[in-house]
C-alpha positions, -999 to +999 in steps of 0.1 A: -386-215+128-384-182+147-380-184+185-405-164+205-378-141+217-371-129+181-408-119+178-408-100+211-372-086+212-380-054+191-404-044+219-376-039+244-368-006+228-404+005+233-399+008+271-432+016+288-454-002+262-435-035+265-434-032+303-471-024+306-480-054+285-457-077+305-440-089+273-404-085+287-413-113+312-429-134+285-398-132+264-377-148+291-402-173+306-394-210+306-430-219+297-461-200+286-497-210+293-521-202+265-558-201+261-565-214+226-597-206+208-599-228+177-625-226+149-622-251+121-640-257+088-646-220+084-637-194+058-606-182+077-591-148+076-589-144+039-586-113+018-562-084+014-538-077+042-534-039+038-565-020+050-553+012+032-553-005-003-579-032-001-606-027-027-626-058-017-639-067+018-612-086+037-618-108+067-582-105+076-582-067+076-615-065+094-603-087+122-569-070+127-575-034+117-612-024+116-623-014+151-657+002+156-668+000+120-701-013+110-698-043+087-724-046+060-725-084+059-745-104+084-722-134+079-689-117+089-691-127+126-697-093+143-711-058+139-684-034+152-653-056+160-655-051+197-660-089+205-623-096+200-616-074+230-625-104+252-594-122+238-572-093+250-589-093+284-583-130+288-546-126+282-523-117+311-502-098+286-531-084+265-518-102+235-532-126+209-515-146+181-536-158+152-529-187+129-554-191+101-559-211+070-583-203+042-589-214+006-579-191-023-581-201-059-585-238-049-554-238-027-550-238+011-532-206+023-518-199+058-513-167+078-498-159+112-499-125+130-499-112+165-516-082+181-515-066+215-538-040+231-518-018+255-525+016+271-529+045+248-502+072+254-491+106+242-455+104+231-433+126+210-462+150+202-485+121+190-514+102+204-507+065+202-535+039+203-516+013+223-523-013+196-493-033+184-490-058+156-464-085+150-458-096+115-436-086+086-428-049+082-436-041+046-429-004+049-422+021+077-459+022+085-473-010+072-472-046+085-484-078+069-488-113+083-463-142+079-477-163+051-471-198+037-443-219+051-433-192+077-469-190+089-470-228+092-437-228+111-450-202+136-483-220+139-463-251+149-439-232+172-469-218+191-487-251+191-516-238+172-515-258+139-525-290+158-559-275+165-567-270+128-551-303+117-550-299+079-583-280+076-592-243+073 
């Protein structure tokens, strides 16, 4: 299992962003209080993980990457994706971690990924949104969730898997 420090350590090079989120303190804390929102017996965050290449609608990509876009389905849980902002507001470090299970081709699949909403900044000639994701770097500009055994281990490390038991 990965220690929380290994997930947060790369942010130390980001300076102001890590500092503004309070993540440097989180990385060295003895204990972390968490607000857990659990939803079981649902469809989970299924679908493709890369919003640039998804050809089919993806619950995963919609949750993590689609902000302010009108969703055509009335069963997707929201209209424009702004509701998740309450989760960042409830977090002292403006950060969420998500552990999800879903069914795919008759098998239970798992995913784990984190996201933070910091301040937008202008840096090195570019406007940066202040959004940060934690997962597996799949290219210089693309990130994917941890899946399978790694996702389950991270769900256990963060104490989230106990809320789903063995369900989706």
